[in-house]
PyMOL Python script that loads the backbone (N, CA, C, O; Angstrom):
from pymol import cmd

cmd.read_pdbstr("""\
ATOM      1  N   MET A   1     -46.171-238.082 -10.040  1.00  0.00           N
ATOM      2  CA  MET A   1     -45.962-236.894  -9.255  1.00  0.00           C
ATOM      3  C   MET A   1     -44.458-236.659  -9.130  1.00  0.00           C
ATOM      4  O   MET A   1     -43.747-237.518  -8.608  1.00  0.00           O
ATOM      5  N   PRO A   2     -43.959-235.512  -9.599  1.00  0.00           N
ATOM      6  CA  PRO A   2     -42.518-235.260  -9.536  1.00  0.00           C
ATOM      7  C   PRO A   2     -42.051-235.047  -8.104  1.00  0.00           C
ATOM      8  O   PRO A   2     -42.808-234.614  -7.235  1.00  0.00           O
ATOM      9  N   HIS A   3     -40.786-235.365  -7.889  1.00  0.00           N
ATOM     10  CA  HIS A   3     -40.193-235.158  -6.564  1.00  0.00           C
ATOM     11  C   HIS A   3     -40.029-233.667  -6.320  1.00  0.00           C
ATOM     12  O   HIS A   3     -39.653-232.916  -7.221  1.00  0.00           O
ATOM     13  N   GLN A   4     -40.309-233.252  -5.113  1.00  0.00           N
ATOM     14  CA  GLN A   4     -40.156-231.849  -4.773  1.00  0.00           C
ATOM     15  C   GLN A   4     -38.795-231.654  -4.110  1.00  0.00           C
ATOM     16  O   GLN A   4     -38.400-232.410  -3.223  1.00  0.00           O
ATOM     17  N   THR A   5     -38.101-230.634  -4.561  1.00  0.00           N
ATOM     18  CA  THR A   5     -36.802-230.321  -3.972  1.00  0.00           C
ATOM     19  C   THR A   5     -36.889-228.953  -3.318  1.00  0.00           C
ATOM     20  O   THR A   5     -37.829-228.191  -3.545  1.00  0.00           O
ATOM     21  N   SER A   6     -35.910-228.668  -2.521  1.00  0.00           N
ATOM     22  CA  SER A   6     -35.864-227.370  -1.855  1.00  0.00           C
ATOM     23  C   SER A   6     -35.556-226.283  -2.871  1.00  0.00           C
ATOM     24  O   SER A   6     -34.907-226.549  -3.883  1.00  0.00           O
ATOM     25  N   PRO A   7     -36.016-225.052  -2.614  1.00  0.00           N
ATOM     26  CA  PRO A   7     -35.652-223.965  -3.517  1.00  0.00           C
ATOM     27  C   PRO A   7     -34.139-223.763  -3.503  1.00  0.00           C
ATOM     28  O   PRO A   7     -33.501-223.873  -2.457  1.00  0.00           O
ATOM     29  N   GLY A   8     -33.583-223.474  -4.651  1.00  0.00           N
ATOM     30  CA  GLY A   8     -32.147-223.275  -4.742  1.00  0.00           C
ATOM     31  C   GLY A   8     -31.378-224.544  -5.038  1.00  0.00           C
ATOM     32  O   GLY A   8     -30.168-224.488  -5.259  1.00  0.00           O
ATOM     33  N   ARG A   9     -32.043-225.682  -5.048  1.00  0.00           N
ATOM     34  CA  ARG A   9     -31.402-226.952  -5.381  1.00  0.00           C
ATOM     35  C   ARG A   9     -31.793-227.349  -6.791  1.00  0.00           C
ATOM     36  O   ARG A   9     -32.942-227.170  -7.194  1.00  0.00           O
ATOM     37  N   PRO A  10     -30.850-227.885  -7.539  1.00  0.00           N
ATOM     38  CA  PRO A  10     -31.216-228.368  -8.871  1.00  0.00           C
ATOM     39  C   PRO A  10     -32.177-229.545  -8.768  1.00  0.00           C
ATOM     40  O   PRO A  10     -32.119-230.294  -7.793  1.00  0.00           O
ATOM     41  N   PRO A  11     -33.056-229.727  -9.743  1.00  0.00           N
ATOM     42  CA  PRO A  11     -33.968-230.873  -9.695  1.00  0.00           C
ATOM     43  C   PRO A  11     -33.192-232.180  -9.681  1.00  0.00           C
ATOM     44  O   PRO A  11     -32.177-232.314 -10.365  1.00  0.00           O
ATOM     45  N   GLY A  12     -33.661-233.127  -8.915  1.00  0.00           N
ATOM     46  CA  GLY A  12     -33.026-234.446  -8.837  1.00  0.00           C
ATOM     47  C   GLY A  12     -31.864-234.523  -7.866  1.00  0.00           C
ATOM     48  O   GLY A  12     -31.215-235.565  -7.776  1.00  0.00           O
ATOM     49  N   SER A  13     -31.581-233.459  -7.139  1.00  0.00           N
ATOM     50  CA  SER A  13     -30.445-233.501  -6.204  1.00  0.00           C
ATOM     51  C   SER A  13     -30.948-233.590  -4.773  1.00  0.00           C
ATOM     52  O   SER A  13     -30.888-232.622  -4.015  1.00  0.00           O
ATOM     53  N   ARG A  14     -31.443-234.762  -4.420  1.00  0.00           N
ATOM     54  CA  ARG A  14     -31.891-234.988  -3.050  1.00  0.00           C
ATOM     55  C   ARG A  14     -30.744-235.562  -2.248  1.00  0.00           C
ATOM     56  O   ARG A  14     -29.812-236.152  -2.794  1.00  0.00           O
ATOM     57  N   LYS A  15     -30.828-235.378  -0.948  1.00  0.00           N
ATOM     58  CA  LYS A  15     -29.815-235.980  -0.081  1.00  0.00           C
ATOM     59  C   LYS A  15     -30.030-237.481  -0.065  1.00  0.00           C
ATOM     60  O   LYS A  15     -31.163-237.954   0.027  1.00  0.00           O
ATOM     61  N   ARG A  16     -28.950-238.222  -0.154  1.00  0.00           N
ATOM     62  CA  ARG A  16     -29.012-239.681  -0.159  1.00  0.00           C
ATOM     63  C   ARG A  16     -27.980-240.205   0.826  1.00  0.00           C
ATOM     64  O   ARG A  16     -26.911-240.660   0.418  1.00  0.00           O
ATOM     65  N   PRO A  17     -28.288-240.146   2.125  1.00  0.00           N
ATOM     66  CA  PRO A  17     -27.294-240.534   3.126  1.00  0.00           C
ATOM     67  C   PRO A  17     -26.905-242.002   3.067  1.00  0.00           C
ATOM     68  O   PRO A  17     -25.831-242.368   3.546  1.00  0.00           O
ATOM     69  N   ALA A  18     -27.736-242.842   2.499  1.00  0.00           N
ATOM     70  CA  ALA A  18     -27.392-244.263   2.418  1.00  0.00           C
ATOM     71  C   ALA A  18     -26.164-244.483   1.545  1.00  0.00           C
ATOM     72  O   ALA A  18     -25.456-245.476   1.707  1.00  0.00           O
ATOM     73  N   LEU A  19     -25.910-243.564   0.622  1.00  0.00           N
ATOM     74  CA  LEU A  19     -24.760-243.729  -0.256  1.00  0.00           C
ATOM     75  C   LEU A  19     -23.435-243.482   0.450  1.00  0.00           C
ATOM     76  O   LEU A  19     -22.372-243.729  -0.118  1.00  0.00           O
ATOM     77  N   LEU A  20     -23.493-242.998   1.681  1.00  0.00           N
ATOM     78  CA  LEU A  20     -22.259-242.846   2.451  1.00  0.00           C
ATOM     79  C   LEU A  20     -21.606-244.203   2.732  1.00  0.00           C
ATOM     80  O   LEU A  20     -20.404-244.273   2.990  1.00  0.00           O
ATOM     81  N   TRP A  21     -22.389-245.268   2.682  1.00  0.00           N
ATOM     82  CA  TRP A  21     -21.819-246.610   2.848  1.00  0.00           C
ATOM     83  C   TRP A  21     -20.775-246.898   1.776  1.00  0.00           C
ATOM     84  O   TRP A  21     -19.876-247.710   1.993  1.00  0.00           O
ATOM     85  N   LEU A  22     -20.883-246.240   0.618  1.00  0.00           N
ATOM     86  CA  LEU A  22     -19.931-246.481  -0.460  1.00  0.00           C
ATOM     87  C   LEU A  22     -18.560-245.872  -0.168  1.00  0.00           C
ATOM     88  O   LEU A  22     -17.603-246.141  -0.895  1.00  0.00           O
ATOM     89  N   LEU A  23     -18.450-245.069   0.866  1.00  0.00           N
ATOM     90  CA  LEU A  23     -17.149-244.555   1.277  1.00  0.00           C
ATOM     91  C   LEU A  23     -16.358-245.587   2.083  1.00  0.00           C
ATOM     92  O   LEU A  23     -15.138-245.479   2.207  1.00  0.00           O
ATOM     93  N   LEU A  24     -17.046-246.574   2.622  1.00  0.00           N
ATOM     94  CA  LEU A  24     -16.371-247.578   3.453  1.00  0.00           C
ATOM     95  C   LEU A  24     -15.240-248.301   2.713  1.00  0.00           C
ATOM     96  O   LEU A  24     -14.146-248.406   3.268  1.00  0.00           O
ATOM     97  N   PRO A  25     -15.447-248.807   1.486  1.00  0.00           N
ATOM     98  CA  PRO A  25     -14.317-249.461   0.814  1.00  0.00           C
ATOM     99  C   PRO A  25     -13.135-248.510   0.588  1.00  0.00           C
ATOM    100  O   PRO A  25     -11.978-248.903   0.737  1.00  0.00           O
ATOM    101  N   TYR A  26     -13.434-247.266   0.229  1.00  0.00           N
ATOM    102  CA  TYR A  26     -12.353-246.290   0.038  1.00  0.00           C
ATOM    103  C   TYR A  26     -11.549-246.125   1.324  1.00  0.00           C
ATOM    104  O   TYR A  26     -10.319-246.139   1.306  1.00  0.00           O
ATOM    105  N   VAL A  27     -12.250-245.970   2.423  1.00  0.00           N
ATOM    106  CA  VAL A  27     -11.561-245.771   3.702  1.00  0.00           C
ATOM    107  C   VAL A  27     -10.759-247.014   4.073  1.00  0.00           C
ATOM    108  O   VAL A  27      -9.612-246.909   4.506  1.00  0.00           O
ATOM    109  N   LEU A  28     -11.359-248.184   3.905  1.00  0.00           N
ATOM    110  CA  LEU A  28     -10.668-249.416   4.289  1.00  0.00           C
ATOM    111  C   LEU A  28      -9.443-249.696   3.419  1.00  0.00           C
ATOM    112  O   LEU A  28      -8.423-250.169   3.921  1.00  0.00           O
ATOM    113  N   PHE A  29      -9.536-249.410   2.125  1.00  0.00           N
ATOM    114  CA  PHE A  29      -8.420-249.732   1.230  1.00  0.00           C
ATOM    115  C   PHE A  29      -7.351-248.639   1.200  1.00  0.00           C
ATOM    116  O   PHE A  29      -6.161-248.954   1.207  1.00  0.00           O
ATOM    117  N   LEU A  30      -7.744-247.368   1.167  1.00  0.00           N
ATOM    118  CA  LEU A  30      -6.760-246.319   0.936  1.00  0.00           C
ATOM    119  C   LEU A  30      -6.454-245.448   2.147  1.00  0.00           C
ATOM    120  O   LEU A  30      -5.288-245.201   2.452  1.00  0.00           O
ATOM    121  N   ALA A  31      -7.470-244.990   2.825  1.00  0.00           N
ATOM    122  CA  ALA A  31      -7.240-244.000   3.873  1.00  0.00           C
ATOM    123  C   ALA A  31      -6.457-244.563   5.053  1.00  0.00           C
ATOM    124  O   ALA A  31      -5.636-243.854   5.635  1.00  0.00           O
ATOM    125  N   VAL A  32      -6.690-245.809   5.414  1.00  0.00           N
ATOM    126  CA  VAL A  32      -5.985-246.373   6.568  1.00  0.00           C
ATOM    127  C   VAL A  32      -4.755-247.183   6.169  1.00  0.00           C
ATOM    128  O   VAL A  32      -4.119-247.799   7.024  1.00  0.00           O
ATOM    129  N   LEU A  33      -4.417-247.189   4.894  1.00  0.00           N
ATOM    130  CA  LEU A  33      -3.273-247.971   4.432  1.00  0.00           C
ATOM    131  C   LEU A  33      -1.977-247.626   5.163  1.00  0.00           C
ATOM    132  O   LEU A  33      -1.247-248.546   5.532  1.00  0.00           O
ATOM    133  N   PRO A  34      -1.654-246.360   5.391  1.00  0.00           N
ATOM    134  CA  PRO A  34      -0.415-246.089   6.140  1.00  0.00           C
ATOM    135  C   PRO A  34      -0.431-246.654   7.565  1.00  0.00           C
ATOM    136  O   PRO A  34       0.628-246.913   8.136  1.00  0.00           O
ATOM    137  N   LEU A  35      -1.595-246.841   8.129  1.00  0.00           N
ATOM    138  CA  LEU A  35      -1.675-247.362   9.497  1.00  0.00           C
ATOM    139  C   LEU A  35      -1.535-248.881   9.552  1.00  0.00           C
ATOM    140  O   LEU A  35      -1.072-249.422  10.557  1.00  0.00           O
ATOM    141  N   VAL A  36      -1.926-249.567   8.494  1.00  0.00           N
ATOM    142  CA  VAL A  36      -1.914-251.028   8.521  1.00  0.00           C
ATOM    143  C   VAL A  36      -0.772-251.625   7.702  1.00  0.00           C
ATOM    144  O   VAL A  36      -0.675-252.848   7.600  1.00  0.00           O
ATOM    145  N   ASN A  37       0.076-250.814   7.127  1.00  0.00           N
ATOM    146  CA  ASN A  37       1.162-251.303   6.285  1.00  0.00           C
ATOM    147  C   ASN A  37       2.296-251.844   7.149  1.00  0.00           C
ATOM    148  O   ASN A  37       3.295-251.167   7.388  1.00  0.00           O
ATOM    149  N   ARG A  38       2.120-253.067   7.607  1.00  0.00           N
ATOM    150  CA  ARG A  38       3.126-253.738   8.418  1.00  0.00           C
ATOM    151  C   ARG A  38       2.984-255.250   8.244  1.00  0.00           C
ATOM    152  O   ARG A  38       1.918-255.753   7.890  1.00  0.00           O
ATOM    153  N   VAL A  39       4.060-255.948   8.496  1.00  0.00           N
ATOM    154  CA  VAL A  39       4.052-257.401   8.368  1.00  0.00           C
ATOM    155  C   VAL A  39       3.658-258.049   9.687  1.00  0.00           C
ATOM    156  O   VAL A  39       2.928-259.041   9.698  1.00  0.00           O
ATOM    157  N   THR A  40       4.129-257.503  10.784  1.00  0.00           N
ATOM    158  CA  THR A  40       3.767-258.051  12.087  1.00  0.00           C
ATOM    159  C   THR A  40       2.739-257.152  12.718  1.00  0.00           C
ATOM    160  O   THR A  40       2.821-255.943  12.503  1.00  0.00           O
ATOM    161  N   PRO A  41       1.825-257.608  13.441  1.00  0.00           N
ATOM    162  CA  PRO A  41       1.598-258.990  13.859  1.00  0.00           C
ATOM    163  C   PRO A  41       0.976-259.809  12.734  1.00  0.00           C
ATOM    164  O   PRO A  41       0.529-259.272  11.721  1.00  0.00           O
ATOM    165  N   THR A  42       0.960-261.096  12.938  1.00  0.00           N
ATOM    166  CA  THR A  42       0.270-261.970  11.997  1.00  0.00           C
ATOM    167  C   THR A  42      -1.094-262.314  12.584  1.00  0.00           C
ATOM    168  O   THR A  42      -1.241-262.492  13.793  1.00  0.00           O
ATOM    169  N   VAL A  43      -2.072-262.403  11.718  1.00  0.00           N
ATOM    170  CA  VAL A  43      -3.441-262.743  12.124  1.00  0.00           C
ATOM    171  C   VAL A  43      -3.850-263.964  11.315  1.00  0.00           C
ATOM    172  O   VAL A  43      -3.848-263.934  10.084  1.00  0.00           O
ATOM    173  N   LEU A  44      -4.200-265.029  12.009  1.00  0.00           N
ATOM    174  CA  LEU A  44      -4.551-266.296  11.363  1.00  0.00           C
ATOM    175  C   LEU A  44      -3.443-266.779  10.429  1.00  0.00           C
ATOM    176  O   LEU A  44      -3.712-267.395   9.398  1.00  0.00           O
ATOM    177  N   GLY A  45      -2.211-266.498  10.796  1.00  0.00           N
ATOM    178  CA  GLY A  45      -1.061-266.932  10.008  1.00  0.00           C
ATOM    179  C   GLY A  45      -0.764-266.048   8.812  1.00  0.00           C
ATOM    180  O   GLY A  45       0.128-266.365   8.025  1.00  0.00           O
ATOM    181  N   LEU A  46      -1.489-264.945   8.653  1.00  0.00           N
ATOM    182  CA  LEU A  46      -1.288-264.038   7.529  1.00  0.00           C
ATOM    183  C   LEU A  46      -0.621-262.763   8.016  1.00  0.00           C
ATOM    184  O   LEU A  46      -0.884-262.314   9.132  1.00  0.00           O
ATOM    185  N   PRO A  47       0.246-262.169   7.188  1.00  0.00           N
ATOM    186  CA  PRO A  47       0.759-260.847   7.559  1.00  0.00           C
ATOM    187  C   PRO A  47      -0.407-259.869   7.709  1.00  0.00           C
ATOM    188  O   PRO A  47      -1.423-260.004   7.026  1.00  0.00           O
ATOM    189  N   PHE A  48      -0.264-258.895   8.591  1.00  0.00           N
ATOM    190  CA  PHE A  48      -1.382-258.018   8.924  1.00  0.00           C
ATOM    191  C   PHE A  48      -1.920-257.277   7.698  1.00  0.00           C
ATOM    192  O   PHE A  48      -3.135-257.140   7.556  1.00  0.00           O
ATOM    193  N   LEU A  49      -1.046-256.795   6.810  1.00  0.00           N
ATOM    194  CA  LEU A  49      -1.510-256.067   5.629  1.00  0.00           C
ATOM    195  C   LEU A  49      -2.358-256.960   4.728  1.00  0.00           C
ATOM    196  O   LEU A  49      -3.373-256.514   4.193  1.00  0.00           O
ATOM    197  N   PHE A  50      -1.953-258.213   4.558  1.00  0.00           N
ATOM    198  CA  PHE A  50      -2.732-259.134   3.736  1.00  0.00           C
ATOM    199  C   PHE A  50      -4.084-259.428   4.389  1.00  0.00           C
ATOM    200  O   PHE A  50      -5.111-259.473   3.713  1.00  0.00           O
ATOM    201  N   PHE A  51      -4.074-259.624   5.690  1.00  0.00           N
ATOM    202  CA  PHE A  51      -5.326-259.859   6.406  1.00  0.00           C
ATOM    203  C   PHE A  51      -6.261-258.661   6.275  1.00  0.00           C
ATOM    204  O   PHE A  51      -7.462-258.829   6.061  1.00  0.00           O
ATOM    205  N   TRP A  52      -5.710-257.441   6.403  1.00  0.00           N
ATOM    206  CA  TRP A  52      -6.521-256.230   6.290  1.00  0.00           C
ATOM    207  C   TRP A  52      -7.124-256.110   4.888  1.00  0.00           C
ATOM    208  O   TRP A  52      -8.294-255.753   4.751  1.00  0.00           O
ATOM    209  N   THR A  53      -6.350-256.401   3.862  1.00  0.00           N
ATOM    210  CA  THR A  53      -6.849-256.343   2.486  1.00  0.00           C
ATOM    211  C   THR A  53      -7.955-257.369   2.282  1.00  0.00           C
ATOM    212  O   THR A  53      -8.956-257.080   1.627  1.00  0.00           O
ATOM    213  N   LEU A  54      -7.786-258.546   2.830  1.00  0.00           N
ATOM    214  CA  LEU A  54      -8.821-259.575   2.739  1.00  0.00           C
ATOM    215  C   LEU A  54     -10.089-259.136   3.454  1.00  0.00           C
ATOM    216  O   LEU A  54     -11.190-259.325   2.936  1.00  0.00           O
ATOM    217  N   LEU A  55      -9.948-258.557   4.627  1.00  0.00           N
ATOM    218  CA  LEU A  55     -11.095-258.064   5.384  1.00  0.00           C
ATOM    219  C   LEU A  55     -11.822-256.946   4.620  1.00  0.00           C
ATOM    220  O   LEU A  55     -13.052-256.937   4.562  1.00  0.00           O
ATOM    221  N   ALA A  56     -11.081-256.022   4.045  1.00  0.00           N
ATOM    222  CA  ALA A  56     -11.689-254.930   3.283  1.00  0.00           C
ATOM    223  C   ALA A  56     -12.394-255.447   2.039  1.00  0.00           C
ATOM    224  O   ALA A  56     -13.450-254.934   1.670  1.00  0.00           O
ATOM    225  N   THR A  57     -11.829-256.446   1.395  1.00  0.00           N
ATOM    226  CA  THR A  57     -12.450-257.037   0.205  1.00  0.00           C
ATOM    227  C   THR A  57     -13.765-257.711   0.563  1.00  0.00           C
ATOM    228  O   THR A  57     -14.736-257.622  -0.189  1.00  0.00           O
ATOM    229  N   LEU A  58     -13.802-258.381   1.701  1.00  0.00           N
ATOM    230  CA  LEU A  58     -15.039-259.033   2.128  1.00  0.00           C
ATOM    231  C   LEU A  58     -16.083-258.034   2.617  1.00  0.00           C
ATOM    232  O   LEU A  58     -17.279-258.317   2.547  1.00  0.00           O
ATOM    233  N   ALA A  59     -15.660-256.874   3.110  1.00  0.00           N
ATOM    234  CA  ALA A  59     -16.598-255.863   3.600  1.00  0.00           C
ATOM    235  C   ALA A  59     -17.210-255.034   2.468  1.00  0.00           C
ATOM    236  O   ALA A  59     -18.272-254.438   2.653  1.00  0.00           O
ATOM    237  N   THR A  60     -16.569-254.984   1.309  1.00  0.00           N
ATOM    238  CA  THR A  60     -17.057-254.153   0.205  1.00  0.00           C
ATOM    239  C   THR A  60     -18.446-254.564  -0.282  1.00  0.00           C
ATOM    240  O   THR A  60     -19.296-253.684  -0.423  1.00  0.00           O
ATOM    241  N   PRO A  61     -18.735-255.839  -0.547  1.00  0.00           N
ATOM    242  CA  PRO A  61     -20.102-256.177  -0.968  1.00  0.00           C
ATOM    243  C   PRO A  61     -21.155-255.841   0.088  1.00  0.00           C
ATOM    244  O   PRO A  61     -22.288-255.499  -0.251  1.00  0.00           O
ATOM    245  N   SER A  62     -20.789-255.937   1.349  1.00  0.00           N
ATOM    246  CA  SER A  62     -21.738-255.566   2.408  1.00  0.00           C
ATOM    247  C   SER A  62     -22.054-254.070   2.357  1.00  0.00           C
ATOM    248  O   SER A  62     -23.205-253.674   2.539  1.00  0.00           O
ATOM    249  N   ALA A  63     -21.049-253.247   2.112  1.00  0.00           N
ATOM    250  CA  ALA A  63     -21.266-251.801   2.022  1.00  0.00           C
ATOM    251  C   ALA A  63     -22.141-251.458   0.823  1.00  0.00           C
ATOM    252  O   ALA A  63     -23.023-250.604   0.922  1.00  0.00           O
ATOM    253  N   VAL A  64     -21.905-252.111  -0.298  1.00  0.00           N
ATOM    254  CA  VAL A  64     -22.723-251.867  -1.495  1.00  0.00           C
ATOM    255  C   VAL A  64     -24.163-252.306  -1.234  1.00  0.00           C
ATOM    256  O   VAL A  64     -25.102-251.616  -1.631  1.00  0.00           O
ATOM    257  N   TRP A  65     -24.341-253.444  -0.573  1.00  0.00           N
ATOM    258  CA  TRP A  65     -25.688-253.924  -0.268  1.00  0.00           C
ATOM    259  C   TRP A  65     -26.418-252.959   0.669  1.00  0.00           C
ATOM    260  O   TRP A  65     -27.602-252.682   0.477  1.00  0.00           O
ATOM    261  N   LEU A  66     -25.716-252.451   1.678  1.00  0.00           N
ATOM    262  CA  LEU A  66     -26.340-251.504   2.609  1.00  0.00           C
ATOM    263  C   LEU A  66     -26.730-250.206   1.891  1.00  0.00           C
ATOM    264  O   LEU A  66     -27.788-249.641   2.171  1.00  0.00           O
ATOM    265  N   ALA A  67     -25.888-249.732   0.974  1.00  0.00           N
ATOM    266  CA  ALA A  67     -26.214-248.520   0.220  1.00  0.00           C
ATOM    267  C   ALA A  67     -27.430-248.753  -0.667  1.00  0.00           C
ATOM    268  O   ALA A  67     -28.311-247.897  -0.751  1.00  0.00           O
ATOM    269  N   ARG A  68     -27.482-249.892  -1.320  1.00  0.00           N
ATOM    270  CA  ARG A  68     -28.627-250.212  -2.187  1.00  0.00           C
ATOM    271  C   ARG A  68     -29.903-250.349  -1.366  1.00  0.00           C
ATOM    272  O   ARG A  68     -30.959-249.850  -1.756  1.00  0.00           O
ATOM    273  N   ARG A  69     -29.800-251.022  -0.241  1.00  0.00           N
ATOM    274  CA  ARG A  69     -30.969-251.210   0.621  1.00  0.00           C
ATOM    275  C   ARG A  69     -31.501-249.871   1.134  1.00  0.00           C
ATOM    276  O   ARG A  69     -32.712-249.654   1.161  1.00  0.00           O
ATOM    277  N   GLY A  70     -30.611-248.983   1.536  1.00  0.00           N
ATOM    278  CA  GLY A  70     -31.021-247.673   2.013  1.00  0.00           C
ATOM    279  C   GLY A  70     -31.644-246.831   0.920  1.00  0.00           C
ATOM    280  O   GLY A  70     -32.599-246.094   1.166  1.00  0.00           O
ATOM    281  N   ASP A  71     -31.109-246.934  -0.286  1.00  0.00           N
ATOM    282  CA  ASP A  71     -31.656-246.174  -1.411  1.00  0.00           C
ATOM    283  C   ASP A  71     -33.035-246.716  -1.808  1.00  0.00           C
ATOM    284  O   ASP A  71     -33.938-245.949  -2.141  1.00  0.00           O
ATOM    285  N   ARG A  72     -33.184-248.032  -1.770  1.00  0.00           N
ATOM    286  CA  ARG A  72     -34.485-248.618  -2.114  1.00  0.00           C
ATOM    287  C   ARG A  72     -35.539-248.266  -1.072  1.00  0.00           C
ATOM    288  O   ARG A  72     -36.714-248.105  -1.401  1.00  0.00           O
ATOM    289  N   ALA A  73     -35.119-248.147   0.184  1.00  0.00           N
ATOM    290  CA  ALA A  73     -36.062-247.794   1.241  1.00  0.00           C
ATOM    291  C   ALA A  73     -36.614-246.389   1.032  1.00  0.00           C
ATOM    292  O   ALA A  73     -37.712-246.072   1.489  1.00  0.00           O
ATOM    293  N   ARG A  74     -35.853-245.551   0.341  1.00  0.00           N
ATOM    294  CA  ARG A  74     -36.317-244.195   0.035  1.00  0.00           C
ATOM    295  C   ARG A  74     -37.071-244.151  -1.278  1.00  0.00           C
ATOM    296  O   ARG A  74     -37.478-243.075  -1.716  1.00  0.00           O
ATOM    297  N   GLY A  75     -37.270-245.310  -1.925  1.00  0.00           N
ATOM    298  CA  GLY A  75     -38.063-245.357  -3.142  1.00  0.00           C
ATOM    299  C   GLY A  75     -37.296-244.986  -4.392  1.00  0.00           C
ATOM    300  O   GLY A  75     -37.876-244.447  -5.335  1.00  0.00           O
ATOM    301  N   ARG A  76     -35.988-245.268  -4.421  1.00  0.00           N
ATOM    302  CA  ARG A  76     -35.196-244.919  -5.578  1.00  0.00           C
ATOM    303  C   ARG A  76     -34.733-246.144  -6.364  1.00  0.00           C
ATOM    304  O   ARG A  76     -33.784-246.035  -7.140  1.00  0.00           O
ATOM    305  N   GLY A  77     -35.348-247.272  -6.197  1.00  0.00           N
ATOM    306  CA  GLY A  77     -34.810-248.389  -6.944  1.00  0.00           C
ATOM    307  C   GLY A  77     -35.783-249.449  -7.080  1.00  0.00           C
ATOM    308  O   GLY A  77     -35.493-250.479  -7.689  1.00  0.00           O
TER     309      GLY A  77
END
""", "prot")
cmd.dss("prot")
cmd.show_as("cartoon", "prot")
cmd.util.cbc("prot")
cmd.orient("prot")
């Protein structure tokens, strides 16, 4: 049974809000970079920018997993 879309929408273009999780790495790495580009304070003995990059790197697989999980819950995987 084919997926039904709204009139005026191309076939296969359904809303997929779970994929918004994939914006998290972009925001963590690029959008807030001017705000976190500093050496002080230090967190766990690391300069703040290095700590932030480490935190964003560790959060990226979680964001991808959440996007995949949300997409599978809608029956797309």
